[in-house]
Structure formats: C-alpha cells, structure tokens
C-alpha positions as CSV (number, residue, x, y, z in Angstrom):
1,M,253.0,79.0,-155.7
2,S,252.8,82.6,-156.8
3,M,255.2,83.9,-159.5
4,K,257.0,87.2,-159.3
5,K,255.9,89.3,-162.1
6,W,258.7,91.5,-163.4
7,D,256.4,93.3,-165.7
8,K,253.9,94.2,-163.0
9,G,254.8,96.7,-160.3
10,G,258.4,96.8,-161.5
11,R,259.6,93.6,-159.9
12,I,262.4,92.5,-162.0
13,F,265.3,91.4,-159.8
14,D,264.4,87.7,-160.2
15,R,265.1,88.1,-163.9
16,T,268.4,87.1,-165.6
17,P,270.8,88.8,-166.2
18,L,269.8,91.6,-163.7
19,K,269.8,89.2,-160.8
20,Q,273.2,87.9,-161.7
21,R,274.5,91.5,-161.7
22,L,272.8,92.2,-158.4
23,T,274.5,89.1,-157.0
24,M,277.9,90.3,-158.2
25,A,277.2,93.8,-156.8
26,I,276.5,92.3,-153.4
27,H,279.6,90.2,-153.5
28,R,281.8,93.1,-154.4
29,L,280.2,95.3,-151.7
30,K,280.8,92.6,-149.1
31,V,284.5,92.6,-150.0
32,Q,284.7,96.4,-149.5
33,Y,282.7,96.0,-146.2
34,S,285.4,93.6,-145.0
35,R,288.1,96.1,-145.9
36,V,286.3,99.0,-144.2
37,E,285.7,96.9,-141.1
38,G,289.4,96.0,-140.9
39,A,290.4,99.6,-141.3
40,A,288.0,100.6,-138.5
41,M,289.6,98.1,-136.2
42,R,293.2,99.3,-137.1
43,M,292.2,102.9,-136.5
44,E,290.7,102.2,-133.2
45,R,293.9,100.4,-132.1
46,H,296.0,103.3,-133.4
47,E,293.8,105.8,-131.4
48,K,294.3,103.9,-128.3
49,E,298.1,103.8,-128.7
50,L,298.1,107.6,-129.2
51,F,295.9,108.0,-126.1
52,E,298.2,105.9,-124.0
53,K,301.2,107.9,-125.2
54,C,299.4,111.2,-124.4
55,V,298.6,110.0,-120.9
56,S,302.2,108.9,-120.4
57,A,303.6,112.2,-121.5
58,H,301.1,114.1,-119.3
59,M,302.0,112.1,-116.2
60,K,305.7,112.8,-116.9
61,G,305.1,116.5,-117.1
62,D,306.0,116.8,-120.8
63,S,303.1,119.0,-121.7
64,A,304.4,119.8,-125.2
65,R,304.6,116.1,-126.2
66,A,301.3,115.4,-124.5
67,A,299.7,118.2,-126.5
68,L,301.2,116.7,-129.7
69,Y,299.7,113.3,-129.0
70,A,296.4,114.8,-128.0
71,N,296.1,116.5,-131.3
72,E,297.0,113.4,-133.2
73,C,294.5,111.4,-131.1
74,A,291.8,113.9,-131.9
75,E,292.5,113.6,-135.6
76,A,292.5,109.8,-135.4
77,R,289.2,109.9,-133.7
78,K,287.7,112.0,-136.4
79,M,288.9,109.5,-139.1
80,A,287.7,106.5,-136.9
81,K,284.2,108.1,-136.8
82,V,284.1,108.5,-140.6
83,V,285.2,104.9,-141.2
84,L,282.8,103.4,-138.5
85,G,280.0,105.5,-139.9
86,A,280.8,104.2,-143.4
87,Q,280.8,100.6,-142.1
88,L,277.4,101.0,-140.5
89,A,276.0,102.6,-143.6
90,L,277.4,99.7,-145.7
91,E,275.6,97.2,-143.4
92,K,272.3,98.9,-144.2
93,A,273.1,99.0,-147.9
94,L,273.9,95.3,-148.0
95,L,270.9,94.3,-146.0
96,R,268.7,96.3,-148.5
97,L,270.4,94.7,-151.6
98,E,270.1,91.2,-150.1
99,T,266.4,91.7,-149.4
100,V,265.8,92.9,-152.9
101,H,267.8,89.9,-154.2
102,Q,265.8,87.4,-152.2
103,L,262.3,88.9,-152.6
104,G,262.5,90.4,-156.0
105,E,261.5,93.9,-154.8
106,T,260.9,97.0,-156.9
107,A,263.6,99.1,-158.5
108,A,262.6,101.9,-156.1
109,A,263.8,99.7,-153.2
110,I,267.4,99.9,-154.2
111,M,267.6,103.5,-155.4
112,P,268.5,104.8,-151.9
113,V,271.5,102.4,-152.0
114,A,273.1,104.2,-154.8
115,G,272.9,107.5,-152.8
116,I,274.3,105.8,-149.7
117,L,277.3,104.4,-151.6
118,K,278.0,107.8,-153.3
119,A,278.2,109.5,-149.9
120,I,280.4,106.7,-148.6
121,Q,282.6,107.1,-151.6
122,K,283.1,110.8,-150.9
123,D,283.7,110.2,-147.1
124,L,286.4,107.5,-147.7
125,A,288.2,109.2,-150.6
126,G,290.8,110.8,-148.3
127,V,290.9,107.9,-145.9
128,I,290.8,104.6,-147.9
129,P,290.9,105.8,-151.5
130,E,291.1,102.3,-153.1
131,V,287.9,101.3,-151.2
132,S,286.3,104.6,-152.1
133,Y,287.0,104.0,-155.8
134,E,285.4,100.5,-155.8
135,I,282.4,101.6,-153.8
136,G,281.9,104.4,-156.4
137,A,282.0,101.8,-159.2
138,I,279.4,99.6,-157.4
139,S,277.2,102.6,-157.0
140,D,277.3,103.4,-160.7
141,E,276.5,99.8,-161.6
142,I,273.4,99.9,-159.2
143,G,272.4,103.2,-160.8
144,K,272.6,101.6,-164.2
145,M,270.4,98.7,-163.1
146,V,267.7,101.1,-161.7
147,V,267.7,103.0,-165.1
148,E,267.3,99.7,-167.0
149,V,264.5,98.7,-164.7
150,G,262.7,101.9,-165.4
151,E,263.0,101.5,-169.1
152,A,261.8,97.9,-169.0
153,T,258.8,98.6,-166.8
154,G,258.0,102.2,-167.8
155,M,258.1,103.2,-164.1
156,S,259.9,106.2,-162.7
157,V,261.7,106.3,-159.4
158,D,260.9,109.0,-156.9
159,M,264.4,110.5,-156.6
160,E,263.4,112.9,-153.9
161,A,262.0,110.1,-151.7
162,A,265.1,107.9,-152.5
163,N,267.5,110.7,-151.6
164,E,265.6,111.5,-148.3
165,E,265.8,107.8,-147.3
166,A,269.5,107.7,-148.1
167,R,270.1,110.8,-146.0
168,K,268.3,109.5,-143.0
169,I,270.2,106.2,-143.2
170,L,273.6,108.1,-143.3
171,E,272.6,110.4,-140.5
172,E,271.6,107.4,-138.4
173,A,274.9,105.6,-139.1
174,A,276.9,108.7,-138.2
175,A,275.0,109.1,-134.9
176,V,275.5,105.5,-134.0
177,A,279.2,105.7,-134.9
178,E,279.7,108.7,-132.7
179,H,277.8,107.0,-129.8
180,R,279.9,103.8,-130.0
181,L,283.1,105.6,-130.1
182,K,282.2,107.7,-127.1
183,E,281.4,104.4,-125.3
184,K,284.6,102.6,-126.3
185,L,287.2,105.4,-126.3
186,P,288.1,107.3,-123.1
187,E,288.1,111.1,-122.9
188,L,291.4,112.8,-123.6
189,P,293.1,114.2,-120.5
190,T,292.7,117.9,-119.8
191,L,296.1,119.5,-120.6
192,P,297.2,122.7,-118.8
193,T,297.1,125.9,-120.8
194,P,300.6,127.4,-121.0
195,D,300.8,130.8,-119.2
196,T,301.9,133.3,-121.9
197,S,301.3,136.4,-119.8
198,T,304.3,138.6,-119.5
199,T,302.7,141.3,-117.3
200,T,302.9,141.4,-113.5
201,A,300.2,142.6,-111.2
202,P,300.8,146.0,-109.4
203,R,301.9,145.6,-105.8
C-alpha cells in the first residue's frame, strides 16, 4: 500500500495535528452550513407570506398596501438570493475540504476555500452576522494552515489561480441560487401606476 508523503508534493493533511485541525474546521463549517440552510428556509417562507399578502391587497383594490408588500417582498427575495448563494457556495467549500481530508491533497487544493469563505463572510455580515463571524474565523484558520504547509514544504501557492477558482465557484453558486428562486417563487403581480397627472387635454 502506498504511503502519502507530506514532504513530497506538499501532501500534508494526513499529518497530525494539521489533519485534526482540518477535521475541526470541517465540523465547524458543517454547523454553520446548517444554520445558513435553516435561514434560507425561513426567508423563503417569509417571502411567500409577503407575496400572498401582496396578492390579497391587490385583489381588494388596496394598491397602497399592495405596493408596500411588493417592496418588502422584493427585498426579501434579494436577501433570500444572498443566503441561498452562500449555502450553495458552502456546499462546494465543504466538499473540497472533505476531499482534502480523505485524500491528503496539496495545500493549493484548499486555498480557494479561504477565498470562498471570506466572500461568504462579507455577504452574510448584514443578514446573519453571527454566522458571518464564525465563517470568517474558519477562513482565517484555513489560511493559517495553508501558510504552515507552505513553510513546511517550501512550496508556494498560486494565489491568482486560487482566487480565480474561488471567484468562479461563487459566481456559479449565485447563478444557481437565482435560477432556483425563479423556479420556486412566483412573479410579483403587476401593480397599476398611480395617475399623478393634473392636466386635462384640450377639447
């Protein structure tokens, strides 16, 4: 049976205590993933409630109230898109970390994860601040591990390539989130525009 060589090719994540730290990072990230998933479900329910109220007000002829609910519904959808995008990106990050954990991949393999988590931290800061803070801490820990790996192996990580991969993953997650929400959530009703004209046409 072949042995993973941490000192050849930068494979080190089968080495203690780095593997233990990676295990803990995965566990912590799974906890935050569950919280984001729960938040996404709550936001979807809230958006549907606002939509139903908007439709009800529209059918009753209460255009002012319908417009109010429509605006709230639009804002709720924006937040839902952010949270669902974060959830999908976290799935990708977790999959990458678990692959590294199981196969003892190189440090370069986890570097994009740090970038993904930093972006998620920023996106969730105004939506789920406590989750944002914890994800930021996990990102910092992963960054430290990558630095330690580089020092131990003498290998450098291609930051440009890592950032580009992170960007592509985030863009894909955002696109999928938008597509899913369009499929699951109905279009807002078209509300009549109030006639503010005060002039009359000449006879």
